[in-house]
py3Dmol code that shows the C-alpha trace and the ligand (Angstrom):
import py3Dmol

protein = """\
ATOM      1  CA  UNK A   1     -16.148 -14.640  20.025  1.00  0.00           C
ATOM      2  CA  UNK A   2     -12.415 -14.350  20.435  1.00  0.00           C
ATOM      3  CA  UNK A   3     -10.859 -13.596  23.810  1.00  0.00           C
ATOM      4  CA  UNK A   4      -7.800 -12.289  22.004  1.00  0.00           C
ATOM      5  CA  UNK A   5      -9.413  -8.980  21.151  1.00  0.00           C
ATOM      6  CA  UNK A   6     -10.192  -8.139  24.788  1.00  0.00           C
ATOM      7  CA  UNK A   7      -6.564  -8.174  25.888  1.00  0.00           C
ATOM      8  CA  UNK A   8      -5.388  -5.820  23.154  1.00  0.00           C
ATOM      9  CA  UNK A   9      -5.103  -2.032  23.507  1.00  0.00           C
ATOM     10  CA  UNK A  10      -7.808  -0.281  21.465  1.00  0.00           C
ATOM     11  CA  UNK A  11      -5.439   0.695  18.638  1.00  0.00           C
ATOM     12  CA  UNK A  12      -4.268  -2.890  18.171  1.00  0.00           C
ATOM     13  CA  UNK A  13      -7.758  -4.362  17.910  1.00  0.00           C
ATOM     14  CA  UNK A  14      -8.207  -5.244  14.266  1.00  0.00           C
ATOM     15  CA  UNK A  15     -11.187  -7.593  14.100  1.00  0.00           C
ATOM     16  CA  UNK A  16     -14.796  -6.836  14.998  1.00  0.00           C
ATOM     17  CA  UNK A  17     -16.299  -8.866  17.861  1.00  0.00           C
ATOM     18  CA  UNK A  18     -17.600 -11.390  15.298  1.00  0.00           C
ATOM     19  CA  UNK A  19     -14.026 -12.151  14.231  1.00  0.00           C
ATOM     20  CA  UNK A  20     -14.179 -10.369  10.860  1.00  0.00           C
ATOM     21  CA  UNK A  21     -11.776  -7.552   9.922  1.00  0.00           C
ATOM     22  CA  UNK A  22     -13.605  -4.582   8.393  1.00  0.00           C
ATOM     23  CA  UNK A  23     -11.431  -1.801   7.021  1.00  0.00           C
ATOM     24  CA  UNK A  24     -12.702   1.672   7.889  1.00  0.00           C
ATOM     25  CA  UNK A  25     -13.118   4.244   5.138  1.00  0.00           C
ATOM     26  CA  UNK A  26     -10.432   6.937   5.019  1.00  0.00           C
ATOM     27  CA  UNK A  27     -11.483  10.342   6.415  1.00  0.00           C
ATOM     28  CA  UNK A  28      -9.678  13.041   4.435  1.00  0.00           C
ATOM     29  CA  UNK A  29     -10.833  12.975   0.830  1.00  0.00           C
ATOM     30  CA  UNK A  30      -9.888  16.289  -0.762  1.00  0.00           C
ATOM     31  CA  UNK A  31      -8.125  16.630  -4.059  1.00  0.00           C
ATOM     32  CA  UNK A  32      -5.403  18.808  -5.593  1.00  0.00           C
ATOM     33  CA  UNK A  33      -6.166  20.560  -8.824  1.00  0.00           C
ATOM     34  CA  UNK A  34      -4.372  22.454 -11.571  1.00  0.00           C
ATOM     35  CA  UNK A  35      -6.967  25.234 -11.160  1.00  0.00           C
ATOM     36  CA  UNK A  36      -5.162  28.217  -9.555  1.00  0.00           C
ATOM     37  CA  UNK A  37      -8.359  29.129  -7.670  1.00  0.00           C
ATOM     38  CA  UNK A  38      -8.838  25.721  -6.076  1.00  0.00           C
ATOM     39  CA  UNK A  39      -8.373  25.397  -2.298  1.00  0.00           C
ATOM     40  CA  UNK A  40      -5.637  22.877  -2.927  1.00  0.00           C
ATOM     41  CA  UNK A  41      -3.964  24.024  -6.074  1.00  0.00           C
ATOM     42  CA  UNK A  42      -0.917  22.249  -7.494  1.00  0.00           C
ATOM     43  CA  UNK A  43       2.266  24.033  -6.401  1.00  0.00           C
ATOM     44  CA  UNK A  44       5.889  23.105  -6.012  1.00  0.00           C
ATOM     45  CA  UNK A  45       7.031  22.428  -2.412  1.00  0.00           C
ATOM     46  CA  UNK A  46       3.564  22.886  -0.964  1.00  0.00           C
ATOM     47  CA  UNK A  47       2.648  19.255  -0.280  1.00  0.00           C
ATOM     48  CA  UNK A  48       4.343  16.509   1.720  1.00  0.00           C
ATOM     49  CA  UNK A  49       3.799  12.761   1.651  1.00  0.00           C
ATOM     50  CA  UNK A  50       3.994  10.600   4.782  1.00  0.00           C
ATOM     51  CA  UNK A  51       4.416   6.874   4.223  1.00  0.00           C
ATOM     52  CA  UNK A  52       5.691   3.615   5.625  1.00  0.00           C
ATOM     53  CA  UNK A  53       7.930   1.457   3.423  1.00  0.00           C
ATOM     54  CA  UNK A  54       6.086  -1.495   4.936  1.00  0.00           C
ATOM     55  CA  UNK A  55       2.541  -0.547   4.005  1.00  0.00           C
ATOM     56  CA  UNK A  56       1.175  -1.807   0.675  1.00  0.00           C
ATOM     57  CA  UNK A  57      -1.279   1.118   0.416  1.00  0.00           C
ATOM     58  CA  UNK A  58       1.386   3.739   1.061  1.00  0.00           C
ATOM     59  CA  UNK A  59       3.734   1.899  -1.294  1.00  0.00           C
ATOM     60  CA  UNK A  60       1.392   2.659  -4.218  1.00  0.00           C
ATOM     61  CA  UNK A  61       1.742   6.387  -3.597  1.00  0.00           C
ATOM     62  CA  UNK A  62       5.548   6.207  -3.399  1.00  0.00           C
ATOM     63  CA  UNK A  63       5.610   4.404  -6.747  1.00  0.00           C
ATOM     64  CA  UNK A  64       3.426   6.942  -8.553  1.00  0.00           C
ATOM     65  CA  UNK A  65       5.301   9.884  -6.944  1.00  0.00           C
ATOM     66  CA  UNK A  66       8.501   8.406  -8.265  1.00  0.00           C
ATOM     67  CA  UNK A  67       7.257   7.389 -11.743  1.00  0.00           C
ATOM     68  CA  UNK A  68       5.712  10.816 -12.283  1.00  0.00           C
ATOM     69  CA  UNK A  69       8.970  12.544 -11.269  1.00  0.00           C
ATOM     70  CA  UNK A  70       7.429  14.319  -8.284  1.00  0.00           C
ATOM     71  CA  UNK A  71      10.343  13.652  -5.924  1.00  0.00           C
ATOM     72  CA  UNK A  72      11.527  17.256  -6.116  1.00  0.00           C
ATOM     73  CA  UNK A  73       8.034  18.748  -5.850  1.00  0.00           C
ATOM     74  CA  UNK A  74       6.540  16.757  -3.005  1.00  0.00           C
ATOM     75  CA  UNK A  75       8.650  15.951   0.069  1.00  0.00           C
ATOM     76  CA  UNK A  76       8.688  12.554   1.775  1.00  0.00           C
ATOM     77  CA  UNK A  77       8.758  11.330   5.366  1.00  0.00           C
ATOM     78  CA  UNK A  78       8.969   7.642   6.240  1.00  0.00           C
ATOM     79  CA  UNK A  79       7.856   6.262   9.605  1.00  0.00           C
ATOM     80  CA  UNK A  80       9.672   3.537  11.482  1.00  0.00           C
ATOM     81  CA  UNK A  81       8.440   0.028  10.680  1.00  0.00           C
ATOM     82  CA  UNK A  82       6.999  -0.787  14.108  1.00  0.00           C
ATOM     83  CA  UNK A  83       3.332   0.083  14.609  1.00  0.00           C
ATOM     84  CA  UNK A  84       3.050   0.438  18.386  1.00  0.00           C
ATOM     85  CA  UNK A  85       0.401   1.468  20.890  1.00  0.00           C
ATOM     86  CA  UNK A  86       0.691   5.126  19.882  1.00  0.00           C
ATOM     87  CA  UNK A  87       0.661   4.249  16.196  1.00  0.00           C
ATOM     88  CA  UNK A  88       3.341   5.036  13.625  1.00  0.00           C
ATOM     89  CA  UNK A  89       6.455   6.781  14.966  1.00  0.00           C
ATOM     90  CA  UNK A  90       9.133   8.909  13.317  1.00  0.00           C
ATOM     91  CA  UNK A  91      12.751   7.953  13.913  1.00  0.00           C
ATOM     92  CA  UNK A  92      16.053   9.228  12.608  1.00  0.00           C
ATOM     93  CA  UNK A  93      17.829   7.114   9.984  1.00  0.00           C
ATOM     94  CA  UNK A  94      20.473   6.407  12.651  1.00  0.00           C
ATOM     95  CA  UNK A  95      17.798   4.880  14.889  1.00  0.00           C
ATOM     96  CA  UNK A  96      16.040   3.097  12.015  1.00  0.00           C
ATOM     97  CA  UNK A  97      17.821   2.812   8.681  1.00  0.00           C
ATOM     98  CA  UNK A  98      15.384   3.790   5.936  1.00  0.00           C
ATOM     99  CA  UNK A  99      13.334   6.118   8.164  1.00  0.00           C
ATOM    100  CA  UNK A 100      12.978   9.791   7.183  1.00  0.00           C
ATOM    101  CA  UNK A 101      11.883  12.055  10.061  1.00  0.00           C
ATOM    102  CA  UNK A 102       9.149  14.658   9.857  1.00  0.00           C
ATOM    103  CA  UNK A 103      10.962  17.908   9.142  1.00  0.00           C
ATOM    104  CA  UNK A 104       7.683  19.623   8.191  1.00  0.00           C
ATOM    105  CA  UNK A 105       5.664  19.321  11.397  1.00  0.00           C
ATOM    106  CA  UNK A 106       8.401  17.917  13.620  1.00  0.00           C
ATOM    107  CA  UNK A 107       5.935  15.311  14.811  1.00  0.00           C
ATOM    108  CA  UNK A 108       7.052  12.358  16.889  1.00  0.00           C
ATOM    109  CA  UNK A 109       4.027  10.277  15.997  1.00  0.00           C
ATOM    110  CA  UNK A 110       1.887  10.302  12.869  1.00  0.00           C
ATOM    111  CA  UNK A 111      -1.249  10.799  14.998  1.00  0.00           C
ATOM    112  CA  UNK A 112      -0.143  14.386  15.690  1.00  0.00           C
ATOM    113  CA  UNK A 113      -0.861  15.288  12.057  1.00  0.00           C
ATOM    114  CA  UNK A 114      -4.374  13.907  12.340  1.00  0.00           C
ATOM    115  CA  UNK A 115      -5.104  15.992  15.447  1.00  0.00           C
ATOM    116  CA  UNK A 116      -3.522  19.084  13.902  1.00  0.00           C
ATOM    117  CA  UNK A 117      -5.953  18.668  10.984  1.00  0.00           C
ATOM    118  CA  UNK A 118      -8.934  17.832  13.153  1.00  0.00           C
ATOM    119  CA  UNK A 119      -8.739  18.080  16.966  1.00  0.00           C
ATOM    120  CA  UNK A 120     -11.816  15.830  17.209  1.00  0.00           C
ATOM    121  CA  UNK A 121     -10.469  13.152  14.886  1.00  0.00           C
ATOM    122  CA  UNK A 122     -11.755   9.742  15.929  1.00  0.00           C
ATOM    123  CA  UNK A 123     -10.515   7.428  13.182  1.00  0.00           C
ATOM    124  CA  UNK A 124      -7.343   5.394  12.715  1.00  0.00           C
ATOM    125  CA  UNK A 125      -3.980   7.029  12.163  1.00  0.00           C
ATOM    126  CA  UNK A 126      -3.046   5.506   8.842  1.00  0.00           C
ATOM    127  CA  UNK A 127      -0.403   6.021   6.184  1.00  0.00           C
ATOM    128  CA  UNK A 128      -0.311   7.329   3.517  1.00  0.00           C
ATOM    129  CA  UNK A 129      -1.005  10.959   4.428  1.00  0.00           C
ATOM    130  CA  UNK A 130      -0.798  13.782   1.906  1.00  0.00           C
ATOM    131  CA  UNK A 131      -0.191  16.989   3.849  1.00  0.00           C
ATOM    132  CA  UNK A 132      -0.647  20.623   2.800  1.00  0.00           C
ATOM    133  CA  UNK A 133       2.000  22.878   4.356  1.00  0.00           C
ATOM    134  CA  UNK A 134       0.059  26.027   3.429  1.00  0.00           C
ATOM    135  CA  UNK A 135      -3.229  25.275   5.207  1.00  0.00           C
ATOM    136  CA  UNK A 136      -1.581  22.935   7.736  1.00  0.00           C
ATOM    137  CA  UNK A 137      -3.962  20.105   7.106  1.00  0.00           C
ATOM    138  CA  UNK A 138      -4.284  16.638   5.627  1.00  0.00           C
ATOM    139  CA  UNK A 139      -5.527  16.861   2.051  1.00  0.00           C
ATOM    140  CA  UNK A 140      -6.094  13.162   1.567  1.00  0.00           C
ATOM    141  CA  UNK A 141      -5.282   9.889   3.344  1.00  0.00           C
ATOM    142  CA  UNK A 142      -6.684   7.425   0.827  1.00  0.00           C
ATOM    143  CA  UNK A 143      -4.017   5.822  -1.356  1.00  0.00           C
ATOM    144  CA  UNK A 144      -6.303   5.134  -4.319  1.00  0.00           C
ATOM    145  CA  UNK A 145      -7.114   8.852  -4.504  1.00  0.00           C
ATOM    146  CA  UNK A 146      -3.570  10.081  -3.844  1.00  0.00           C
ATOM    147  CA  UNK A 147      -2.291   8.080  -6.827  1.00  0.00           C
ATOM    148  CA  UNK A 148      -4.949   9.685  -9.042  1.00  0.00           C
ATOM    149  CA  UNK A 149      -3.851  13.138  -7.796  1.00  0.00           C
ATOM    150  CA  UNK A 150      -0.205  12.351  -8.552  1.00  0.00           C
ATOM    151  CA  UNK A 151      -1.193  10.955 -11.938  1.00  0.00           C
ATOM    152  CA  UNK A 152      -1.945  14.365 -13.444  1.00  0.00           C
ATOM    153  CA  UNK A 153      -2.372  17.300 -11.012  1.00  0.00           C
ATOM    154  CA  UNK A 154       1.319  18.284 -11.141  1.00  0.00           C
ATOM    155  CA  UNK A 155       1.826  17.749 -14.872  1.00  0.00           C
ATOM    156  CA  UNK A 156       2.561  21.442 -15.502  1.00  0.00           C
ATOM    157  CA  UNK A 157       5.657  21.162 -13.280  1.00  0.00           C
ATOM    158  CA  UNK A 158       7.003  17.959 -14.793  1.00  0.00           C
ATOM    159  CA  UNK A 159       7.416  18.365 -18.556  1.00  0.00           C
ATOM    160  CA  UNK A 160       9.236  15.038 -18.844  1.00  0.00           C
ATOM    161  CA  UNK A 161       6.251  13.030 -17.512  1.00  0.00           C
ATOM    162  CA  UNK A 162       3.445  15.341 -18.620  1.00  0.00           C
ATOM    163  CA  UNK A 163       0.643  13.275 -20.086  1.00  0.00           C
ATOM    164  CA  UNK A 164       2.080   9.968 -18.854  1.00  0.00           C
ATOM    165  CA  UNK A 165      -1.004   8.419 -17.311  1.00  0.00           C
ATOM    166  CA  UNK A 166      -1.678   5.290 -15.301  1.00  0.00           C
ATOM    167  CA  UNK A 167      -5.434   5.863 -15.632  1.00  0.00           C
ATOM    168  CA  UNK A 168      -5.988   6.436 -19.349  1.00  0.00           C
ATOM    169  CA  UNK A 169      -9.475   7.534 -20.259  1.00  0.00           C
ATOM    170  CA  UNK A 170     -10.145   4.781 -22.764  1.00  0.00           C
ATOM    171  CA  UNK A 171      -9.331   2.054 -20.208  1.00  0.00           C
ATOM    172  CA  UNK A 172     -11.084   3.486 -17.149  1.00  0.00           C
ATOM    173  CA  UNK A 173     -14.045   1.131 -17.163  1.00  0.00           C
ATOM    174  CA  UNK A 174     -11.773  -1.913 -17.298  1.00  0.00           C
ATOM    175  CA  UNK A 175      -9.380  -0.526 -14.677  1.00  0.00           C
ATOM    176  CA  UNK A 176     -12.248   0.319 -12.282  1.00  0.00           C
ATOM    177  CA  UNK A 177     -13.779  -3.111 -12.746  1.00  0.00           C
ATOM    178  CA  UNK A 178     -10.507  -4.942 -11.948  1.00  0.00           C
ATOM    179  CA  UNK A 179      -9.687  -2.624  -9.035  1.00  0.00           C
ATOM    180  CA  UNK A 180     -12.989  -3.443  -7.405  1.00  0.00           C
ATOM    181  CA  UNK A 181     -12.612  -7.206  -7.056  1.00  0.00           C
ATOM    182  CA  UNK A 182      -8.839  -7.033  -6.576  1.00  0.00           C
ATOM    183  CA  UNK A 183      -9.317  -4.592  -3.681  1.00  0.00           C
ATOM    184  CA  UNK A 184     -11.966  -6.663  -1.960  1.00  0.00           C
ATOM    185  CA  UNK A 185     -10.505 -10.136  -2.354  1.00  0.00           C
ATOM    186  CA  UNK A 186      -6.746  -9.579  -2.705  1.00  0.00           C
ATOM    187  CA  UNK A 187      -5.463  -6.210  -1.351  1.00  0.00           C
ATOM    188  CA  UNK A 188      -7.900  -6.249   1.535  1.00  0.00           C
ATOM    189  CA  UNK A 189      -8.539  -9.995   1.229  1.00  0.00           C
ATOM    190  CA  UNK A 190      -5.164 -10.911   2.734  1.00  0.00           C
ATOM    191  CA  UNK A 191      -5.929  -8.701   5.742  1.00  0.00           C
ATOM    192  CA  UNK A 192      -9.370 -10.263   6.151  1.00  0.00           C
ATOM    193  CA  UNK A 193      -7.692 -13.693   6.358  1.00  0.00           C
ATOM    194  CA  UNK A 194      -4.865 -12.542   8.593  1.00  0.00           C
ATOM    195  CA  UNK A 195      -6.843 -10.452  11.050  1.00  0.00           C
ATOM    196  CA  UNK A 196      -9.725 -12.919  11.368  1.00  0.00           C
ATOM    197  CA  UNK A 197     -10.158 -14.060  14.945  1.00  0.00           C
ATOM    198  CA  UNK A 198     -12.596 -16.878  14.257  1.00  0.00           C
ATOM    199  CA  UNK A 199     -12.210 -19.909  12.009  1.00  0.00           C
ATOM    200  CA  UNK A 200     -15.438 -18.963  10.224  1.00  0.00           C
ATOM    201  CA  UNK A 201     -14.185 -15.490   9.319  1.00  0.00           C
ATOM    202  CA  UNK A 202     -10.931 -16.970   7.979  1.00  0.00           C
ATOM    203  CA  UNK A 203     -12.844 -19.637   6.014  1.00  0.00           C
ATOM    204  CA  UNK A 204     -15.116 -17.009   4.463  1.00  0.00           C
ATOM    205  CA  UNK A 205     -12.182 -15.050   3.061  1.00  0.00           C
ATOM    206  CA  UNK A 206      -9.494 -17.567   2.097  1.00  0.00           C
ATOM    207  CA  UNK A 207     -11.279 -19.122  -0.906  1.00  0.00           C
ATOM    208  CA  UNK A 208     -12.211 -15.791  -2.573  1.00  0.00           C
ATOM    209  CA  UNK A 209      -8.546 -14.722  -2.251  1.00  0.00           C
ATOM    210  CA  UNK A 210      -7.218 -17.772  -4.117  1.00  0.00           C
ATOM    211  CA  UNK A 211     -10.067 -17.686  -6.620  1.00  0.00           C
ATOM    212  CA  UNK A 212      -8.981 -14.146  -7.494  1.00  0.00           C
ATOM    213  CA  UNK A 213      -5.297 -15.092  -7.682  1.00  0.00           C
ATOM    214  CA  UNK A 214      -6.245 -17.920 -10.077  1.00  0.00           C
ATOM    215  CA  UNK A 215      -8.240 -15.414 -12.119  1.00  0.00           C
ATOM    216  CA  UNK A 216      -5.297 -12.990 -12.194  1.00  0.00           C
ATOM    217  CA  UNK A 217      -2.987 -15.824 -13.286  1.00  0.00           C
ATOM    218  CA  UNK A 218      -5.395 -16.474 -16.165  1.00  0.00           C
ATOM    219  CA  UNK A 219      -5.426 -12.813 -17.217  1.00  0.00           C
ATOM    220  CA  UNK A 220      -1.626 -12.575 -17.073  1.00  0.00           C
ATOM    221  CA  UNK A 221      -1.216 -15.769 -19.093  1.00  0.00           C
ATOM    222  CA  UNK A 222      -2.809 -13.906 -22.013  1.00  0.00           C
ATOM    223  CA  UNK A 223      -1.872 -10.271 -21.379  1.00  0.00           C
ATOM    224  CA  UNK A 224       1.321  -8.541 -20.439  1.00  0.00           C
ATOM    225  CA  UNK A 225      -0.482  -6.431 -17.824  1.00  0.00           C
ATOM    226  CA  UNK A 226      -3.880  -6.550 -16.122  1.00  0.00           C
ATOM    227  CA  UNK A 227      -5.528  -4.410 -18.777  1.00  0.00           C
ATOM    228  CA  UNK A 228      -4.117  -5.666 -22.065  1.00  0.00           C
ATOM    229  CA  UNK A 229      -0.584  -4.533 -22.763  1.00  0.00           C
ATOM    230  CA  UNK A 230      -0.824  -1.184 -20.988  1.00  0.00           C
ATOM    231  CA  UNK A 231       0.786  -0.698 -17.573  1.00  0.00           C
ATOM    232  CA  UNK A 232      -1.880   1.025 -15.441  1.00  0.00           C
ATOM    233  CA  UNK A 233      -2.753   1.842 -11.841  1.00  0.00           C
ATOM    234  CA  UNK A 234      -4.490  -1.551 -11.661  1.00  0.00           C
ATOM    235  CA  UNK A 235      -1.039  -3.162 -11.912  1.00  0.00           C
ATOM    236  CA  UNK A 236       0.487  -0.801  -9.343  1.00  0.00           C
ATOM    237  CA  UNK A 237      -2.349  -1.423  -6.870  1.00  0.00           C
ATOM    238  CA  UNK A 238      -2.045  -5.197  -7.126  1.00  0.00           C
ATOM    239  CA  UNK A 239       1.751  -5.348  -7.300  1.00  0.00           C
ATOM    240  CA  UNK A 240       2.381  -3.955  -3.802  1.00  0.00           C
ATOM    241  CA  UNK A 241       0.281  -6.789  -2.374  1.00  0.00           C
ATOM    242  CA  UNK A 242       1.873  -9.493  -4.552  1.00  0.00           C
ATOM    243  CA  UNK A 243       5.460  -8.706  -3.556  1.00  0.00           C
ATOM    244  CA  UNK A 244       4.447  -9.097   0.112  1.00  0.00           C
ATOM    245  CA  UNK A 245       2.593 -12.337  -0.481  1.00  0.00           C
ATOM    246  CA  UNK A 246       5.264 -15.043  -0.144  1.00  0.00           C
ATOM    247  CA  UNK A 247       7.552 -13.347   2.400  1.00  0.00           C
ATOM    248  CA  UNK A 248       4.746 -12.127   4.693  1.00  0.00           C
ATOM    249  CA  UNK A 249       1.121 -13.020   4.005  1.00  0.00           C
ATOM    250  CA  UNK A 250       1.706 -16.717   3.266  1.00  0.00           C
ATOM    251  CA  UNK A 251       3.040 -17.204   6.813  1.00  0.00           C
ATOM    252  CA  UNK A 252       1.801 -14.302   8.880  1.00  0.00           C
ATOM    253  CA  UNK A 253      -1.737 -14.040   7.463  1.00  0.00           C
ATOM    254  CA  UNK A 254      -2.037 -17.820   6.945  1.00  0.00           C
ATOM    255  CA  UNK A 255      -2.690 -17.463   3.212  1.00  0.00           C
ATOM    256  CA  UNK A 256      -0.732 -20.655   2.629  1.00  0.00           C
ATOM    257  CA  UNK A 257      -2.781 -22.530   0.061  1.00  0.00           C
ATOM    258  CA  UNK A 258      -0.286 -21.604  -2.677  1.00  0.00           C
ATOM    259  CA  UNK A 259       2.727 -19.343  -3.218  1.00  0.00           C
ATOM    260  CA  UNK A 260       3.465 -16.889  -6.010  1.00  0.00           C
ATOM    261  CA  UNK A 261       6.913 -18.434  -6.529  1.00  0.00           C
ATOM    262  CA  UNK A 262       5.702 -21.994  -7.086  1.00  0.00           C
ATOM    263  CA  UNK A 263       2.097 -21.812  -8.217  1.00  0.00           C
ATOM    264  CA  UNK A 264       1.630 -18.623 -10.224  1.00  0.00           C
ATOM    265  CA  UNK A 265       4.250 -18.424 -13.025  1.00  0.00           C
ATOM    266  CA  UNK A 266       2.496 -15.629 -14.884  1.00  0.00           C
ATOM    267  CA  UNK A 267       1.931 -13.471 -11.803  1.00  0.00           C
ATOM    268  CA  UNK A 268       5.622 -14.007 -11.034  1.00  0.00           C
ATOM    269  CA  UNK A 269       6.674 -13.018 -14.574  1.00  0.00           C
ATOM    270  CA  UNK A 270       4.529  -9.875 -14.297  1.00  0.00           C
ATOM    271  CA  UNK A 271       5.876  -9.057 -10.790  1.00  0.00           C
ATOM    272  CA  UNK A 272       9.459  -9.315 -12.077  1.00  0.00           C
ATOM    273  CA  UNK A 273       8.676  -7.203 -15.111  1.00  0.00           C
ATOM    274  CA  UNK A 274       7.339  -4.361 -12.942  1.00  0.00           C
ATOM    275  CA  UNK A 275      10.167  -4.669 -10.402  1.00  0.00           C
ATOM    276  CA  UNK A 276      12.664  -4.280 -13.229  1.00  0.00           C
ATOM    277  CA  UNK A 277      11.097  -1.081 -14.589  1.00  0.00           C
ATOM    278  CA  UNK A 278      13.155   2.062 -13.876  1.00  0.00           C
ATOM    279  CA  UNK A 279      12.752   3.502 -10.346  1.00  0.00           C
ATOM    280  CA  UNK A 280      10.554   0.699  -8.997  1.00  0.00           C
ATOM    281  CA  UNK A 281      13.103  -1.373  -7.078  1.00  0.00           C
ATOM    282  CA  UNK A 282      14.160   1.742  -5.118  1.00  0.00           C
ATOM    283  CA  UNK A 283      10.687   1.840  -3.591  1.00  0.00           C
ATOM    284  CA  UNK A 284      10.984  -1.666  -2.086  1.00  0.00           C
ATOM    285  CA  UNK A 285      12.360  -2.035   1.444  1.00  0.00           C
ATOM    286  CA  UNK A 286      11.929  -5.704   2.319  1.00  0.00           C
ATOM    287  CA  UNK A 287      13.473  -5.203   5.763  1.00  0.00           C
ATOM    288  CA  UNK A 288      10.772  -2.688   6.735  1.00  0.00           C
ATOM    289  CA  UNK A 289       8.086  -4.863   5.148  1.00  0.00           C
ATOM    290  CA  UNK A 290       9.003  -8.045   7.017  1.00  0.00           C
ATOM    291  CA  UNK A 291       9.903  -6.466  10.323  1.00  0.00           C
ATOM    292  CA  UNK A 292       6.732  -4.377  10.344  1.00  0.00           C
ATOM    293  CA  UNK A 293       4.282  -7.243  10.030  1.00  0.00           C
ATOM    294  CA  UNK A 294       6.060  -9.873  12.107  1.00  0.00           C
ATOM    295  CA  UNK A 295       7.038  -7.509  14.930  1.00  0.00           C
ATOM    296  CA  UNK A 296       3.961  -5.259  15.092  1.00  0.00           C
ATOM    297  CA  UNK A 297       1.097  -7.752  15.162  1.00  0.00           C
ATOM    298  CA  UNK A 298       1.851  -9.444  18.457  1.00  0.00           C
ATOM    299  CA  UNK A 299      -1.623 -10.977  18.599  1.00  0.00           C
ATOM    300  CA  UNK A 300      -0.664 -13.070  15.552  1.00  0.00           C
ATOM    301  CA  UNK A 301       3.054 -13.509  16.224  1.00  0.00           C
ATOM    302  CA  UNK A 302       3.699 -13.044  19.973  1.00  0.00           C
ATOM    303  CA  UNK A 303       7.421 -13.867  19.785  1.00  0.00           C
ATOM    304  CA  UNK A 304       8.064 -11.242  17.103  1.00  0.00           C
ATOM    305  CA  UNK A 305      10.313 -13.699  15.266  1.00  0.00           C
ATOM    306  CA  UNK A 306      10.830 -12.680  11.646  1.00  0.00           C
ATOM    307  CA  UNK A 307      10.970 -15.688   9.298  1.00  0.00           C
ATOM    308  CA  UNK A 308      13.752 -16.068   6.764  1.00  0.00           C
ATOM    309  CA  UNK A 309      12.033 -16.137   3.348  1.00  0.00           C
ATOM    310  CA  UNK A 310      12.200 -12.920   1.288  1.00  0.00           C
ATOM    311  CA  UNK A 311       9.995 -14.240  -1.498  1.00  0.00           C
ATOM    312  CA  UNK A 312      11.091 -14.873  -5.071  1.00  0.00           C
ATOM    313  CA  UNK A 313      14.083 -12.903  -6.373  1.00  0.00           C
ATOM    314  CA  UNK A 314      12.379 -10.238  -8.458  1.00  0.00           C
ATOM    315  CA  UNK A 315      15.640  -9.118 -10.045  1.00  0.00           C
ATOM    316  CA  UNK A 316      16.022 -12.475 -11.836  1.00  0.00           C
ATOM    317  CA  UNK A 317      15.664 -12.516 -15.610  1.00  0.00           C
ATOM    318  CA  UNK A 318      12.076 -12.729 -16.749  1.00  0.00           C
ATOM    319  CA  UNK A 319      11.089 -16.144 -18.040  1.00  0.00           C
ATOM    320  CA  UNK A 320       8.247 -16.000 -20.535  1.00  0.00           C
ATOM    321  CA  UNK A 321       5.601 -18.304 -19.177  1.00  0.00           C
ATOM    322  CA  UNK A 322       2.587 -17.173 -21.141  1.00  0.00           C
ATOM    323  CA  UNK A 323       0.058 -19.867 -21.954  1.00  0.00           C
ATOM    324  CA  UNK A 324       1.735 -22.573 -19.878  1.00  0.00           C
TER     325      UNK A 324
END
"""
ligand_1 = """\
20
GSH
N -7.611 2.685 2.712
C -6.358 3.181 3.186
C -5.703 2.161 4.087
C -4.414 2.612 4.695
C -3.974 1.698 5.854
O -4.772 0.920 6.391
N -2.681 1.800 6.271
C -2.203 0.991 7.380
C -0.802 0.464 7.145
S -0.722 -0.834 5.981
C -2.058 1.833 8.621
O -1.501 2.901 8.599
N -2.566 1.333 9.748
C -2.416 1.944 11.027
C -3.623 1.742 11.908
O -4.667 1.298 11.405
O -3.499 2.009 13.106
C -5.509 3.533 1.981
O -5.539 2.778 0.993
O -4.848 4.551 2.004
"""
view = py3Dmol.view(width=600, height=400)
view.addModel(protein, "pdb")
view.setStyle({"model": 0}, {"cartoon": {"style": "trace"}})
view.addModel(ligand_1, "xyz")
view.setStyle({"model": 1}, {"stick": {}})
view.zoomTo()
view.show()
């Protein structure tokens, strides 16, 4: 058992006593619907999204909000990049460039929204949070569900993106199947390696991660995207992890068997292709990403030093590397 865990405040304890990191299920799981009689019906200016630029889960929701043209329908607040003992904090952009304060609830810390929704809340205070201004509560705090809500619930307000779907009906089985192993071994896999506090827990998770990256490289050597030639939520969900891989996870989470830049030419081609789609690069804040991980997890990086590498330049021209 690790002694590390004992010295940490409760909120900064990531691993279980056996050294393995187990992500807790999100608590607020409601949906928003086009039905005017639903509790949470789709309306302009009713909902607000709370995110961190640093967080790969929250990043998915920012991407779909932007691609679906919801920026003027659903407001946005962005926490500061440091996750401290009281959790995520709101700062002004003068204090933290890139931060957007909470002008809906005027909260200082994200946790206030959780207690406003449920005074007995006992879970973690995570981003993303989708907030309903009308009922003063959290609708949903699970990124995979928020992106499905954004995918179609507001279509009646956005004629220009109406019907644009990242979860097309004919591809759902394939998307769900990919999401499942990518979530377990890659999205969450990097955390299981990085937050492990025993060698055994790290060993158990590092091989499945690289096995999955090898598998993804194989898929992307034949296809443009994860599911054939259609850009879907499976790509969005993986992409936010991949762009953090070389600059953060490789060092900070000790996932240093290979890098995207040198060992995965097809994943790199795909990552560049998505980065260069309209609106996507605006959702990437590498300063928040790097400074969040290296400065917040003091149990892994006690000095808080932020290493220099920003990962491969995603704005570079795309080099076709299929079937190499
Ligand atoms: N399953 C959640 C995970 C969200 C999550 O873990 N967010 C992290 C940031 S990357 C967080 O807010 N952590 C704060 C904490 O656990 O105290 C989702 O996909 O929405």
